[in-house]
N, C-alpha and C positions, 0 to 999 in steps of 0.2 A: 519377276523371277519365276522359276519353275519350282513346283513342289512335287514330292513323290508320295503318292498314296499307296502305302504298303497294305495289301489285302490280308485279312486274317487267315490263319491256317494253323494246323497242328504242327508239332515239332518235326515230323517226318515229311511234310509236304514241301514242294519247291516254293521258292520266293517268287511272288507275282506282284507287280505294282503298275501304277499308271502315273504318268506325268501330266501336270496341268499348269498353265500359266496364270499367274495372279499379279496384281499390282501391290507392291510393298506398302504404298501409302494407304491402301484399303485395310491394312492391319489384319491380314489373314491369320488364322490359328494354325500353328505348326510347331514342331520341335526341330531343333537342329541336331544333327548327329556328327560328332567329331570322333575320328578314329585314327589309329596309326596307319598312315599310308604305307610306309615301308617299301622295300624294293622287291617285294614278293612277286614272282612271275607266275605262280600258280593261280589259275582263275577258276571260278565256278560260274556256271550260267544261271542268271536270273532272268525273269521275263518282265520287260518293261513295255507296256502297250502292245503285248503280244509278240514282241521281238526279243531275240536273244541279246542280253547285255553281259559282256565278260567282266565280272566283278573280281577284284583281288580277293585272296583268301581272307584278309583282315576285314574288308568291307562286307563280304558274304557273312562272316561270323558275327559282325556287329549287327547287320540287318536281321539275321536269324535270331540273335539274342534279344532284340528289342521288339520284334514282331509280336503282336497280340494274337491270341488264339481265337478270339470271338469278335474283335472290332478292328476296323481300319485304323491305321496309324499314319498321320501325315507328317512327313519329314522334309527337311532341307538337307541334302547330302551333296557336297560340292562336286564329287566325282561323277555324279549322275545328273544333278540339276544344272550344272554348267557344262555346256558342250566343250569337252576337253580338246576337241580337234579344231576349234575355232579360236584363233588368237584374238580376233575382234571381240568375240563374246567374253572371253576371259579378261580382256583389258577393260571392258565395261563393268563386269561383275565383281572382280577381285577388289576394286576400291570401295565397294559398298558392303563387303562381307561383314564388317563390324556392325552395320545396321541390321543385316540379316540375323546375326547372332543376338543382337540387342532385342529385336522384336520377337524372337522365338519365345514361346510360353515356357520352354525348358530346353536346356542344352544337355544332351546325352553324350557321355564320353566313354569310348571303348579303347582300352589300352592294349588290346590283343590278349592272347592266351598266356597263361603263366607257364613258364618253363623253369625248371630248377637251375 
């Protein structure tokens, strides 16, 4: 699987991260991030390995809210860690998502922003 190392930064700094490949059987330490996908077409740019990644508003807010100010945070986020343009990759990874969530040290949940 791939893991996303979200770099530390202050509240007003852009989100920067790096992807790395690990073996699930090696029991890597990471947290899973679950968030409301929604049909939101608005995107915000984040940097993944120095390249622009168009994140939905809900994903951007979730990453922004869980990012630490002083230390790297390692996450598994399906929209980024699974190549969404590859049906082959999705067909291999979706069946093991339960294991990915089970082996996470913590599962973080973001339900979006509150609106009256």
